[in-house]
Every structure is written in C-alpha cells, then in structure tokens.
DSSP file (Angstrom, degrees, kcal/mol; ACC not computed):
  #  RESIDUE AA STRUCTURE BP1 BP2  ACC     N-H-->O    O-->H-N    N-H-->O    O-->H-N    TCO  KAPPA ALPHA  PHI   PSI    X-CA   Y-CA   Z-CA
    1    1 A K    >         0   0    0      0, 0.0     3,-1.1     0, 0.0     4,-0.3   0.000 360.0 360.0 360.0 -29.9    6.0 -129.9   23.1
    2    2 A L  G >   +     0   0    0      1,-0.2     3,-1.6     2,-0.2     4,-0.2   0.824 360.0  63.8 -66.8 -28.8    8.4 -127.0   23.5
    3    3 A T  G >  S+     0   0    0      1,-0.3     3,-1.7     2,-0.2     4,-0.3   0.747  87.4  72.2 -66.5 -20.7    6.0 -124.6   21.9
    4    4 A E  G X> S+     0   0    0     -3,-1.1     3,-0.7     1,-0.3     4,-0.7   0.673  80.5  72.9 -69.9 -14.5    3.6 -125.2   24.8
    5    5 A F  H <> S+     0   0    0     -3,-1.6     4,-2.2    -4,-0.3    -1,-0.3   0.735  80.8  76.7 -65.9 -20.1    6.0 -123.2   27.0
    6    6 A A  H <> S+     0   0    0     -3,-1.7     4,-2.6     1,-0.2    -1,-0.2   0.881  88.5  53.9 -60.1 -39.5    4.6 -120.2   25.1
    7    7 A D  H <> S+     0   0    0     -3,-0.7     4,-2.3    -4,-0.3    -1,-0.2   0.894 108.4  49.7 -65.7 -35.7    1.4 -120.1   27.0
    8    8 A T  H  X S+     0   0    0     -4,-0.7     4,-2.3     2,-0.2    -1,-0.2   0.927 110.5  51.2 -63.4 -43.9    3.3 -120.0   30.3
    9    9 A F  H  X S+     0   0    0     -4,-2.2     4,-2.4     1,-0.2    -2,-0.2   0.918 112.0  45.9 -58.2 -46.2    5.4 -117.2   28.9
   10   10 A F  H  X S+     0   0    0     -4,-2.6     4,-2.3     2,-0.2    -1,-0.2   0.862 109.2  55.1 -69.4 -35.1    2.3 -115.2   27.9
   11   11 A F  H  <>S+     0   0    0     -4,-2.3     5,-3.1    -5,-0.2    -1,-0.2   0.929 111.1  45.6 -60.1 -43.9    0.6 -115.9   31.3
   12   12 A V  H ><5S+     0   0    0     -4,-2.3     3,-1.2     3,-0.2    -2,-0.2   0.917 112.3  50.4 -66.8 -43.5    3.7 -114.4   33.1
   13   13 A L  H 3<5S+     0   0    0     -4,-2.4    -1,-0.2     1,-0.3    -2,-0.2   0.879 112.8  46.2 -61.3 -37.6    3.8 -111.4   30.7
   14   14 A R  T 3<5S-     0   0    0     -4,-2.3    -1,-0.3    -5,-0.1    -2,-0.2   0.401 113.4-120.5 -85.7   3.4    0.1 -110.7   31.3
   15   15 A K  T < 5 +     0   0    0     -3,-1.2     2,-0.7    -4,-0.2     3,-0.2   0.857  64.0 146.3  58.4  38.6    0.6 -111.1   35.0
   16   16 A K    > < +     0   0    0     -5,-3.1     3,-2.0    -6,-0.2     4,-0.4  -0.468   9.0 155.2 -97.7  57.5   -1.9 -114.0   35.1
   17   17 A N  G >   +     0   0    0     -2,-0.7     3,-1.2     1,-0.3    -1,-0.2   0.740  61.9  69.4 -61.8 -24.0    0.0 -115.8   37.9
   18   18 A S  G 3  S+     0   0    0      1,-0.3    -1,-0.3    -3,-0.2    -2,-0.1   0.747  97.1  53.8 -66.6 -20.9   -3.1 -117.6   39.1
   19   19 A Q  G <  S+     0   0    0     -3,-2.0     2,-1.1     1,-0.2    -1,-0.3   0.550  91.2  78.7 -89.3  -8.0   -3.0 -119.6   35.8
   20   20 A V    <   +     0   0    0     -3,-1.2    -1,-0.2    -4,-0.4     2,-0.1  -0.721  68.9 168.2-101.1  82.9    0.6 -120.7   36.4
   21   21 A S     >  -     0   0    0     -2,-1.1     4,-2.5     1,-0.1     5,-0.2  -0.356  51.8-104.5 -89.6 171.0    0.0 -123.5   38.9
   22   22 A I  H  > S+     0   0    0      1,-0.2     4,-2.9     2,-0.2     5,-0.2   0.903 124.6  51.7 -59.8 -42.0    2.4 -126.1   40.2
   23   23 A L  H  > S+     0   0    0      2,-0.2     4,-3.0     1,-0.2     5,-0.2   0.913 108.8  50.5 -61.8 -43.0    0.6 -128.7   38.0
   24   24 A H  H  > S+     0   0    0      2,-0.2     4,-2.5     1,-0.2    -2,-0.2   0.938 113.9  44.0 -59.8 -48.7    1.0 -126.4   34.9
   25   25 A I  H  X S+     0   0    0     -4,-2.5     4,-1.5     2,-0.2    -2,-0.2   0.920 115.1  48.7 -64.2 -44.8    4.7 -125.9   35.6
   26   26 A F  H  X S+     0   0    0     -4,-2.9     4,-2.3    -5,-0.2     5,-0.3   0.941 113.5  46.9 -60.4 -48.2    5.2 -129.6   36.2
   27   27 A H  H  X S+     0   0    0     -4,-3.0     4,-2.2     1,-0.2    -2,-0.2   0.937 115.2  44.0 -60.7 -49.1    3.3 -130.7   33.1
   28   28 A H  H  < S+     0   0    0     -4,-2.5    -1,-0.2    -5,-0.2    -2,-0.2   0.695 115.9  49.4 -74.0 -17.5    5.0 -128.2   30.8
   29   29 A S  H  < S+     0   0    0     -4,-1.5     4,-0.4    -5,-0.2    -1,-0.2   0.812 117.6  37.2 -86.3 -33.5    8.5 -129.1   32.3
   30   30 A T  H  X S+     0   0    0     -4,-2.3     4,-2.6    -5,-0.2     5,-0.2   0.784 100.5  71.5 -92.0 -28.2    8.2 -132.9   32.1
   31   31 A M  H  X S+     0   0    0     -4,-2.2     4,-2.7    -5,-0.3     5,-0.2   0.875  95.2  52.8 -62.2 -39.4    6.3 -133.4   28.8
   32   32 A P  H  > S+     0   0    0      0, 0.0     4,-2.2     0, 0.0    -1,-0.2   0.921 112.7  46.6 -60.6 -39.3    9.3 -132.4   26.6
   33   33 A F  H  > S+     0   0    0     -4,-0.4     4,-2.3     2,-0.2    -2,-0.2   0.929 113.4  47.6 -66.0 -45.7   11.4 -134.9   28.4
   34   34 A C  H  X S+     0   0    0     -4,-2.6     4,-2.2     1,-0.2    -1,-0.2   0.895 112.1  50.5 -62.3 -40.3    8.8 -137.7   28.2
   35   35 A T  H  X S+     0   0    0     -4,-2.7     4,-2.6    -5,-0.2    -1,-0.2   0.906 109.1  51.3 -64.3 -41.6    8.3 -137.0   24.5
   36   36 A W  H  X S+     0   0    0     -4,-2.2     4,-2.4    -5,-0.2     5,-0.2   0.917 108.2  52.2 -61.2 -43.5   12.0 -137.2   23.9
   37   37 A I  H  X S+     0   0    0     -4,-2.3     4,-2.8     1,-0.2     5,-0.5   0.937 111.9  46.0 -58.4 -47.4   12.1 -140.6   25.7
   38   38 A L  H  X S+     0   0    0     -4,-2.2     4,-2.0     1,-0.2    -2,-0.2   0.919 115.0  46.1 -62.9 -43.8    9.4 -141.9   23.5
   39   39 A L  H  < S+     0   0    0     -4,-2.6    -1,-0.2     1,-0.2    -2,-0.2   0.819 117.1  45.5 -69.5 -29.4   10.9 -140.6   20.3
   40   40 A R  H  < S+     0   0    0     -4,-2.4    -2,-0.2    -5,-0.2    -1,-0.2   0.925 129.4  17.7 -78.4 -47.2   14.3 -141.9   21.3
   41   41 A W  H  < S+     0   0    0     -4,-2.8    -3,-0.2    -5,-0.2    -2,-0.2   0.582 136.2  25.0-109.0 -12.1   13.5 -145.4   22.5
   42   42 A A  S  < S+     0   0    0     -4,-2.0     5,-0.2    -5,-0.5    -1,-0.2  -0.283  71.6 176.4-148.5  58.0   10.1 -146.2   21.1
   43   43 A P        -     0   0    0      0, 0.0    -4,-0.1     0, 0.0     2,-0.1  -0.350  61.2  -3.8 -67.4 146.6    9.3 -144.2   18.0
   44   44 A G  S >  S+     0   0    0      1,-0.1     3,-0.5     2,-0.1     4,-0.3  -0.404  93.0  95.7  72.8-152.5    6.1 -144.9   16.3
   45   45 A G  T >  S-     0   0    0      1,-0.2     3,-1.3     2,-0.2     4,-0.4  -0.174  97.0 -24.9  68.6-158.5    4.0 -147.7   17.7
   46   46 A H  T >> S+     0   0    0      1,-0.3     3,-1.1     2,-0.2     4,-0.6   0.798 128.4  63.1 -63.7 -33.3    1.2 -147.4   20.1
   47   47 A E  H <> S+     0   0    0     -3,-0.5     4,-1.8     1,-0.3    -1,-0.3   0.678  86.5  74.6 -71.6 -14.9    2.2 -144.1   21.7
   48   48 A T  H <> S+     0   0    0     -3,-1.3     4,-2.6    -4,-0.3    -1,-0.3   0.874  89.2  60.3 -61.6 -36.4    1.8 -142.4   18.4
   49   49 A F  H <> S+     0   0    0     -3,-1.1     4,-2.5    -4,-0.4    -1,-0.2   0.933 105.4  46.5 -55.9 -48.8   -1.9 -142.6   18.9
   50   50 A G  H  X S+     0   0    0     -4,-0.6     4,-2.5     1,-0.2    -1,-0.2   0.886 112.1  50.7 -63.3 -39.7   -1.7 -140.5   22.1
   51   51 A G  H  X S+     0   0    0     -4,-1.8     4,-2.2     2,-0.2    -1,-0.2   0.911 112.5  45.2 -65.0 -43.2    0.6 -137.9   20.5
   52   52 A I  H  X S+     0   0    0     -4,-2.6     4,-2.2     2,-0.2    -2,-0.2   0.918 114.4  48.4 -67.5 -42.9   -1.7 -137.4   17.6
   53   53 A L  H  X S+     0   0    0     -4,-2.5     4,-2.3    -5,-0.3    -2,-0.2   0.907 111.9  50.1 -63.6 -41.5   -4.8 -137.2   19.7
   54   54 A N  H  X S+     0   0    0     -4,-2.5     4,-2.3    -5,-0.2    -1,-0.2   0.901 109.6  51.1 -63.2 -41.7   -3.1 -134.8   22.1
   55   55 A A  H  X S+     0   0    0     -4,-2.2     4,-1.8     2,-0.2    -1,-0.2   0.904 109.4  50.9 -62.6 -41.0   -2.1 -132.6   19.2
   56   56 A L  H  X S+     0   0    0     -4,-2.2     4,-1.6     2,-0.2    -2,-0.2   0.928 110.8  47.4 -63.0 -45.7   -5.6 -132.5   17.8
   57   57 A V  H  X S+     0   0    0     -4,-2.3     4,-2.5     1,-0.2    -1,-0.2   0.897 110.7  53.1 -62.8 -39.7   -7.1 -131.5   21.2
   58   58 A H  H  X S+     0   0    0     -4,-2.3     4,-3.0     1,-0.2     5,-0.3   0.834 102.3  58.6 -66.7 -31.6   -4.4 -128.8   21.5
   59   59 A V  H  X S+     0   0    0     -4,-1.8     4,-1.7     2,-0.2    -1,-0.2   0.943 111.4  41.4 -60.5 -46.4   -5.4 -127.4   18.1
   60   60 A F  H  X S+     0   0    0     -4,-1.6     4,-2.2     2,-0.2    -2,-0.2   0.924 116.5  49.6 -65.0 -44.0   -8.9 -126.9   19.4
   61   61 A M  H  X S+     0   0    0     -4,-2.5     4,-2.2     1,-0.2    -2,-0.2   0.941 115.2  40.6 -63.5 -50.2   -7.7 -125.6   22.7
   62   62 A Y  H  X S+     0   0    0     -4,-3.0     4,-2.4     2,-0.2    -1,-0.2   0.786 111.4  57.9 -73.8 -25.8   -5.2 -123.0   21.4
   63   63 A S  H  X S+     0   0    0     -4,-1.7     4,-2.7    -5,-0.3     5,-0.2   0.920 108.0  47.7 -64.2 -43.0   -7.6 -122.0   18.6
   64   64 A Y  H  X S+     0   0    0     -4,-2.2     4,-3.0     2,-0.2     5,-0.2   0.951 111.7  49.2 -61.2 -48.8  -10.1 -121.1   21.3
   65   65 A Y  H  X S+     0   0    0     -4,-2.2     4,-1.6     1,-0.2    -2,-0.2   0.907 113.0  47.8 -58.5 -42.4   -7.5 -119.2   23.3
   66   66 A F  H  X S+     0   0    0     -4,-2.4     4,-0.6     2,-0.2    -1,-0.2   0.951 114.3  44.7 -63.5 -49.7   -6.4 -117.3   20.2
   67   67 A L  H >< S+     0   0    0     -4,-2.7     3,-1.0     1,-0.2     7,-0.2   0.887 112.4  52.3 -63.9 -38.6   -9.9 -116.4   19.1
   68   68 A A  H >< S+     0   0    0     -4,-3.0     3,-1.2     1,-0.2    -1,-0.2   0.827 103.1  59.4 -66.3 -30.6  -10.9 -115.4   22.6
   69   69 A S  H 3< S+     0   0    0     -4,-1.6    -1,-0.2    -5,-0.2    -2,-0.2   0.648  89.7  72.8 -73.2 -13.0   -7.9 -113.1   22.9
   70   70 A L  T << S-     0   0    0     -3,-1.0    -1,-0.2    -4,-0.6     3,-0.2   0.556 111.8 -95.7 -79.8  -6.9   -9.2 -111.1   19.9
   71   71 A G    X   -     0   0    0     -3,-1.2     3,-1.4    -4,-0.2    -1,-0.3  -0.447  42.2 -60.5 119.0 170.8  -11.9 -109.5   22.0
   72   72 A P  G >  S+     0   0    0      0, 0.0     3,-1.2     0, 0.0    -1,-0.1   0.629 111.1  80.9 -68.3 -14.6  -15.6 -109.9   22.9
   73   73 A A  G 3  S+     0   0    0      1,-0.3     4,-0.1    -3,-0.2    -2,-0.1   0.796  95.0  47.8 -62.7 -25.9  -16.8 -109.4   19.3
   74   74 A L  G X  S+     0   0    0     -3,-1.4     3,-1.9    -7,-0.2     4,-0.4   0.509  81.4 100.7 -92.3  -4.7  -16.0 -113.1   18.7
   75   75 A S  G X  S+     0   0    0     -3,-1.2     3,-1.7     1,-0.3    -1,-0.2   0.851  75.4  58.2 -50.8 -42.1  -17.7 -114.4   21.9
   76   76 A P  G 3  S+     0   0    0      0, 0.0     3,-0.4     0, 0.0    -1,-0.3   0.771 106.1  51.2 -61.8 -21.8  -20.9 -115.5   20.1
   77   77 A Y  G <  S+     0   0    0     -3,-1.9     3,-0.3     1,-0.2    -2,-0.2   0.451  94.6  72.4 -93.3  -0.8  -18.7 -117.8   17.9
   78   78 A L    X   +     0   0    0     -3,-1.7     3,-1.7    -4,-0.4    -1,-0.2  -0.074  54.0 126.1-104.6  33.3  -17.0 -119.4   20.8
   79   79 A W  G >   +     0   0    0     -3,-0.4     3,-0.8     1,-0.3    -1,-0.2   0.705  62.9  69.7 -61.7 -21.1  -20.0 -121.5   21.9
   80   80 A W  G >   +     0   0    0     -3,-0.3     3,-1.6     1,-0.2     4,-0.4   0.409  67.1  98.2 -83.0   3.0  -17.8 -124.6   21.8
   81   81 A K  G X> S+     0   0    0     -3,-1.7     3,-1.8     1,-0.3     4,-0.5   0.890  75.3  62.2 -54.9 -40.8  -15.7 -123.6   24.8
   82   82 A K  G <4 S+     0   0    0     -3,-0.8     4,-0.5     1,-0.3    -1,-0.3   0.671  99.4  56.0 -63.5 -15.8  -17.8 -125.8   27.0
   83   83 A Y  G <> S+     0   0    0     -3,-1.6     4,-2.3     1,-0.1    -1,-0.3   0.567  84.5  82.9 -92.1  -9.7  -16.7 -128.9   25.1
   84   84 A L  H <> S+     0   0    0     -3,-1.8     4,-2.0    -4,-0.4    -2,-0.1   0.929  92.7  45.4 -62.7 -46.7  -13.0 -128.4   25.5
   85   85 A T  H  X S+     0   0    0     -4,-0.5     4,-2.5     1,-0.2    -1,-0.2   0.900 112.3  52.3 -64.4 -39.9  -12.8 -130.0   28.9
   86   86 A S  H  > S+     0   0    0     -4,-0.5     4,-2.5     1,-0.2    -1,-0.2   0.890 108.0  52.2 -61.8 -38.7  -14.9 -132.9   27.7
   87   87 A M  H  X S+     0   0    0     -4,-2.3     4,-2.3     2,-0.2    -1,-0.2   0.906 110.0  48.4 -62.8 -41.2  -12.5 -133.3   24.8
   88   88 A Q  H  X S+     0   0    0     -4,-2.0     4,-2.5     2,-0.2    -2,-0.2   0.911 111.8  48.4 -66.5 -42.5   -9.6 -133.5   27.2
   89   89 A I  H  X S+     0   0    0     -4,-2.5     4,-2.4     2,-0.2    -2,-0.2   0.918 112.3  49.0 -63.9 -42.9  -11.3 -136.0   29.5
   90   90 A L  H  X S+     0   0    0     -4,-2.5     4,-2.6     2,-0.2    -2,-0.2   0.896 109.7  53.0 -62.1 -40.3  -12.2 -138.2   26.5
   91   91 A Q  H  X S+     0   0    0     -4,-2.3     4,-2.6     2,-0.2     5,-0.2   0.942 109.6  47.5 -59.6 -48.6   -8.6 -137.9   25.2
   92   92 A F  H  X S+     0   0    0     -4,-2.5     4,-2.7     1,-0.2     5,-0.3   0.921 112.7  49.4 -60.0 -44.4   -7.3 -139.1   28.6
   93   93 A F  H  X S+     0   0    0     -4,-2.4     4,-2.4     1,-0.2    -1,-0.2   0.920 112.8  46.9 -60.9 -45.0   -9.8 -142.0   28.7
   94   94 A M  H  X S+     0   0    0     -4,-2.6     4,-2.3     2,-0.2    -2,-0.2   0.906 114.6  45.8 -66.1 -42.2   -8.9 -143.1   25.1
   95   95 A V  H  X S+     0   0    0     -4,-2.6     4,-2.6     2,-0.2     5,-0.2   0.916 114.3  47.8 -68.7 -43.0   -5.1 -142.9   25.7
   96   96 A I  H  X S+     0   0    0     -4,-2.7     4,-2.2    -5,-0.2    -2,-0.2   0.906 112.7  49.8 -64.1 -40.7   -5.3 -144.7   29.0
   97   97 A S  H  X S+     0   0    0     -4,-2.4     4,-1.6    -5,-0.3    -2,-0.2   0.933 113.0  45.7 -62.5 -46.2   -7.5 -147.4   27.5
   98   98 A K  H  X S+     0   0    0     -4,-2.3     4,-1.2     1,-0.2    -2,-0.2   0.908 113.6  49.0 -65.3 -42.1   -5.2 -147.9   24.5
   99   99 A S  H  X S+     0   0    0     -4,-2.6     4,-3.0     1,-0.2    -1,-0.2   0.856 106.8  57.0 -65.8 -34.6   -2.1 -148.0   26.8
  100  100 A S  H  X S+     0   0    0     -4,-2.2     4,-2.8     1,-0.2     6,-0.3   0.866 100.1  58.3 -64.0 -36.3   -3.8 -150.5   29.1
  101  101 A V  H  <>S+     0   0    0     -4,-1.6     5,-1.6     1,-0.2     6,-1.1   0.908 114.2  37.6 -59.7 -41.9   -4.3 -152.9   26.1
  102  102 A V  H ><5S+     0   0    0     -4,-1.2     3,-1.2     3,-0.2    -2,-0.2   0.929 116.6  51.5 -74.4 -46.7   -0.6 -152.9   25.6
  103  103 A F  H 3<5S+     0   0    0     -4,-3.0    -2,-0.2     1,-0.3    -3,-0.2   0.899 113.4  43.0 -60.1 -44.3    0.4 -152.9   29.3
  104  104 A F  T 3<5S-     0   0    0     -4,-2.8    -1,-0.3    -5,-0.2    -2,-0.2   0.393 112.3-117.4 -87.0   4.6   -1.8 -155.8   30.3
  105  105 A G  T < 5 +     0   0    0     -3,-1.2    -3,-0.2     2,-0.2     3,-0.2   0.726  66.7 142.6  72.3  22.5   -0.8 -157.8   27.2
  106  106 A V  S   <S+     0   0    0     -5,-1.6     2,-0.5    -6,-0.3    -4,-0.2   0.896  81.5  28.2 -59.9 -38.4   -4.3 -158.0   25.6
  107  107 A V  S    S-     0   0    0     -6,-1.1     2,-0.9    -5,-0.0    -1,-0.3  -0.989  76.8-158.3-124.1 121.5   -2.5 -157.6   22.3
  108  108 A D        +     0   0    0     -2,-0.5    -6,-0.1    -3,-0.2    -2,-0.0  -0.840  32.6 147.3-102.0 101.8    1.1 -158.9   22.0
  109  109 A C  S    S-     0   0    0     -2,-0.9    -1,-0.1     2,-0.2    -7,-0.0   0.271  70.8-100.5-117.2   9.0    2.6 -157.1   19.1
  110  110 A G  S    S+     0   0    0      1,-0.3    -2,-0.1    -3,-0.1     3,-0.0   0.437  76.5 139.5  86.9  -1.6    6.2 -156.9   20.4
  111  111 A Y        -     0   0    0      1,-0.1     2,-0.4     2,-0.0    -1,-0.3  -0.592  67.2-100.5 -75.7 136.4    5.9 -153.3   21.5
  112  112 A P    >>  -     0   0    0      0, 0.0     3,-1.3     0, 0.0     4,-0.5  -0.410  28.4-156.4 -63.5 114.7    7.7 -152.7   24.9
  113  113 A W  G >4 S+     0   0    0     -2,-0.4     3,-1.0     1,-0.3     4,-0.2   0.776  87.3  70.1 -63.4 -25.9    4.9 -152.8   27.5
  114  114 A Q  G >4 S+     0   0    0      1,-0.3     3,-1.2     2,-0.2    -1,-0.3   0.815  91.1  59.7 -62.6 -29.7    7.1 -150.7   29.9
  115  115 A I  G <4 S+     0   0    0     -3,-1.3    -1,-0.3     1,-0.2    -2,-0.2   0.800  94.9  64.5 -67.4 -27.8    6.7 -147.7   27.6
  116  116 A S  G <<        0   0    0     -3,-1.0    -1,-0.2    -4,-0.5    -2,-0.2   0.505 360.0 360.0 -77.6  -2.8    2.9 -147.8   28.2
  117  117 A L    <         0   0    0     -3,-1.2    -1,-0.3    -4,-0.2    -2,-0.1   0.533 360.0 360.0 -66.1 360.0    3.3 -147.1   31.9
C-alpha cells in the first residue's frame, strides 16, 4: 500500500494538482493504516480476498498508466481503458458482498465479524 503513494508523488511533480483530490489523499493516507490493522489483528481469513482482488485491479490500472505515459504510439493498444472503472466497481461489489456474508453471520467460521466492517 505504501507504493501507491508514488502516484501522488508523480502527480505533484507533473503539476497535475487536479488529480490530487481530498478523496485521493484520504484514501492513500488511510489505506496503509487499515492494511496494518488487518495484518496485525486478523491476518489471512476473509479479508485476504479483498486484498488479492485489489492488487489484481491495481496491476491492470497501473499497467495502463505506465503504457499511456510512454506516448501516443501505444494508444491503439490501450482499448481496454474503458473497462478499468468497471473492474473497480465490480471489485467493490465483490468485496462488499463477501464482507457482508461474514458481517451478517451467513457463514460462522470464527472470523471476527467486526473486522468486516
């Protein structure tokens, strides 16, 4: 999660201040702390699903950003840009659905439901 601060750093260096929103700063400031809490008090378990899915989506997202930064010659190969937001929305839906199963006790496996909040 700490490596995600790099995009904020590059936005600031490139003077792309419009891309550094309050939500962006909040998200990138709180996620390392939230990740630490999960790894400290609830390693493994249900929350691993969300972490792996998030990492997969970020691989696609940052791959796109990297390839797009190489110049317009690669634009024809970046047709999949329009699917990035859909991937993120699907990720949120899947993680919220999985966390709801634990939170509402649909499956009682001994995992602390409070972590699924």
